[in-house]
C-alpha positions as a LaTeX table, in Angstrom:
\begin{tabular}{lrrr}
\hline
Residue & $x$ (\AA) & $y$ (\AA) & $z$ (\AA) \\
\hline
Gln1 & 0.00 & 0.00 & 0.00 \\
Val2 & 0.93 & 3.65 & $-0.27$ \\
Gln3 & $-0.37$ & 6.84 & 1.28 \\
Leu4 & $-0.34$ & 10.09 & $-0.67$ \\
Val5 & $-0.62$ & 13.59 & 0.73 \\
Glu6 & $-1.23$ & 16.56 & $-1.54$ \\
Ser7 & $-0.42$ & 20.14 & $-0.61$ \\
Gly8 & 0.08 & 23.52 & $-2.22$ \\
Gly9 & $-3.43$ & 24.42 & $-3.28$ \\
Gly10 & $-4.90$ & 27.84 & $-2.78$ \\
Leu11 & $-6.40$ & 30.92 & $-4.39$ \\
Val12 & $-4.62$ & 32.54 & $-7.31$ \\
Gln13 & $-5.52$ & 35.09 & $-9.93$ \\
Ala14 & $-5.88$ & 34.16 & $-13.56$ \\
Gly15 & $-2.49$ & 34.07 & $-15.23$ \\
Gly16 & $-0.76$ & 33.12 & $-12.01$ \\
Ser17 & 1.07 & 29.98 & $-10.97$ \\
Leu18 & 0.87 & 27.33 & $-8.28$ \\
Arg19 & 2.90 & 24.25 & $-7.48$ \\
Leu20 & 1.18 & 21.26 & $-5.96$ \\
Ser21 & 3.06 & 18.52 & $-4.13$ \\
Cys22 & 2.19 & 14.88 & $-3.74$ \\
Ala23 & 4.23 & 13.17 & $-1.03$ \\
Ala24 & 4.27 & 9.37 & $-1.07$ \\
Ser25 & 4.82 & 7.09 & 1.92 \\
Arg26 & 7.18 & 4.84 & $-0.07$ \\
Ser27 & 9.75 & 5.17 & $-2.78$ \\
Ile28 & 8.18 & 6.49 & $-5.96$ \\
Phe29 & 10.40 & 4.03 & $-7.85$ \\
Ser30 & 8.10 & 1.31 & $-6.48$ \\
Ile31 & 5.06 & 3.03 & $-8.00$ \\
Asn32 & 4.46 & 2.37 & $-11.69$ \\
Ala33 & 3.15 & 5.87 & $-12.31$ \\
Ile34 & 1.70 & 8.79 & $-10.43$ \\
Gly35 & $-1.17$ & 10.66 & $-11.96$ \\
Trp36 & $-2.74$ & 14.02 & $-11.31$ \\
Tyr37 & $-6.47$ & 14.41 & $-11.65$ \\
Arg38 & $-8.93$ & 17.19 & $-10.99$ \\
Gln39 & $-12.61$ & 17.43 & $-10.22$ \\
Ala40 & $-14.58$ & 20.61 & $-10.68$ \\
Pro41 & $-17.92$ & 21.08 & $-8.89$ \\
Gly42 & $-20.62$ & 19.02 & $-10.52$ \\
Lys43 & $-18.21$ & 17.38 & $-12.94$ \\
Gln44 & $-16.44$ & 14.07 & $-13.22$ \\
Arg45 & $-12.87$ & 13.60 & $-12.09$ \\
Met46 & $-10.58$ & 14.15 & $-15.06$ \\
Trp47 & $-7.02$ & 13.08 & $-15.75$ \\
Val48 & $-4.58$ & 16.00 & $-15.90$ \\
Gly49 & $-1.30$ & 14.24 & $-16.46$ \\
Ser50 & 1.03 & 11.57 & $-15.18$ \\
Ile51 & 4.66 & 10.61 & $-14.69$ \\
Thr52 & 6.03 & 7.08 & $-14.85$ \\
Lys53 & 8.72 & 5.73 & $-12.57$ \\
Arg54 & 11.10 & 6.15 & $-15.48$ \\
Gly55 & 10.28 & 9.85 & $-15.61$ \\
Ser56 & 8.14 & 9.92 & $-18.74$ \\
Thr57 & 5.33 & 12.44 & $-18.62$ \\
Asp58 & 2.08 & 12.91 & $-20.47$ \\
Tyr59 & $-0.59$ & 15.59 & $-20.24$ \\
Ala60 & $-4.18$ & 16.24 & $-21.12$ \\
Asp61 & $-4.58$ & 18.57 & $-24.09$ \\
Ser62 & $-6.29$ & 21.16 & $-21.89$ \\
Val63 & $-3.15$ & 21.68 & $-19.79$ \\
Lys64 & $-0.36$ & 20.82 & $-22.22$ \\
Gly65 & 2.19 & 23.62 & $-22.36$ \\
Arg66 & 0.94 & 25.16 & $-19.09$ \\
Phe67 & 1.34 & 22.35 & $-16.53$ \\
Thr68 & 4.50 & 20.42 & $-15.77$ \\
Ile69 & 4.92 & 17.25 & $-13.71$ \\
Ser70 & 8.25 & 16.59 & $-12.05$ \\
Ser71 & 9.60 & 14.52 & $-9.19$ \\
Asp72 & 12.08 & 14.64 & $-6.34$ \\
Asn73 & 12.94 & 10.98 & $-5.90$ \\
Ala74 & 14.94 & 11.57 & $-2.72$ \\
Lys75 & 11.83 & 13.05 & $-1.08$ \\
Asn76 & 9.37 & 10.60 & $-2.67$ \\
Thr77 & 7.45 & 13.60 & $-3.94$ \\
Val78 & 5.86 & 14.46 & $-7.26$ \\
Phe79 & 5.03 & 18.01 & $-8.22$ \\
Leu80 & 2.47 & 19.60 & $-10.49$ \\
Thr81 & 3.57 & 23.06 & $-11.53$ \\
Met82 & 0.71 & 25.03 & $-13.00$ \\
Asp83 & 1.40 & 28.19 & $-14.99$ \\
Ser84 & $-0.90$ & 30.55 & $-16.88$ \\
Leu85 & $-3.81$ & 29.43 & $-14.75$ \\
Lys86 & $-7.33$ & 29.99 & $-15.98$ \\
Pro87 & $-10.61$ & 30.14 & $-14.05$ \\
Glu88 & $-11.58$ & 26.85 & $-15.68$ \\
Asp89 & $-8.64$ & 25.22 & $-13.89$ \\
Thr90 & $-10.54$ & 25.66 & $-10.63$ \\
Ala91 & $-11.03$ & 22.22 & $-9.09$ \\
Val92 & $-9.95$ & 19.85 & $-6.36$ \\
Tyr93 & $-6.70$ & 18.30 & $-7.50$ \\
Tyr94 & $-5.81$ & 14.74 & $-6.58$ \\
Cys95 & $-2.74$ & 12.64 & $-7.07$ \\
Ala96 & $-2.97$ & 8.88 & $-7.44$ \\
Ala97 & $-0.51$ & 6.03 & $-7.33$ \\
Leu98 & $-1.19$ & 3.93 & $-10.41$ \\
Gly99 & $-0.03$ & 0.42 & $-9.69$ \\
Leu100 & 2.61 & $-1.04$ & $-7.44$ \\
Gly101 & 4.86 & $-3.54$ & $-9.20$ \\
Ser102 & 2.68 & $-6.13$ & $-10.91$ \\
Thr103 & $-0.56$ & $-4.87$ & $-9.38$ \\
Ser104 & $-2.94$ & $-2.36$ & $-10.92$ \\
Asp105 & $-4.27$ & $-1.03$ & $-7.62$ \\
Val106 & $-4.90$ & 2.70 & $-7.45$ \\
Tyr107 & $-4.34$ & 4.74 & $-4.31$ \\
Trp108 & $-5.68$ & 8.30 & $-3.99$ \\
Gly109 & $-4.63$ & 11.27 & $-1.97$ \\
Gln110 & $-7.13$ & 13.43 & $-0.15$ \\
Gly111 & $-7.07$ & 16.27 & $-2.68$ \\
Thr112 & $-6.22$ & 19.95 & $-2.52$ \\
Gln113 & $-8.39$ & 22.84 & $-3.65$ \\
Val114 & $-7.21$ & 25.16 & $-6.39$ \\
Thr115 & $-9.27$ & 28.26 & $-7.09$ \\
Val116 & $-8.43$ & 30.61 & $-9.94$ \\
Ser117 & $-10.15$ & 33.98 & $-9.86$ \\
Ser118 & $-10.83$ & 36.00 & $-12.98$ \\
\hline
\end{tabular}
């Protein structure tokens, strides 16, 4: 199992930046991939992007070029840096551990609120 704790959310004006952190309770090398997701009020949770344990990243079209996922392996932490934020980026942001070794289990963090004002 793995526990994930997100932090770094808050209120920011449109055009601003935020960096979210996702701290894992075990080495992120033991996690196949870590994904970032977001859920706006009244909407389904959507995939934002992910990073594999080899460091490969992928992003949803809606955030490509504005959001960047990186990791600090020594601190077992993955970051989501969000630039050029838009009001439509307002949501609760979650990180998830996508598989441990040969398993496909998914573990979620508790989420952190990001609010972008216009």
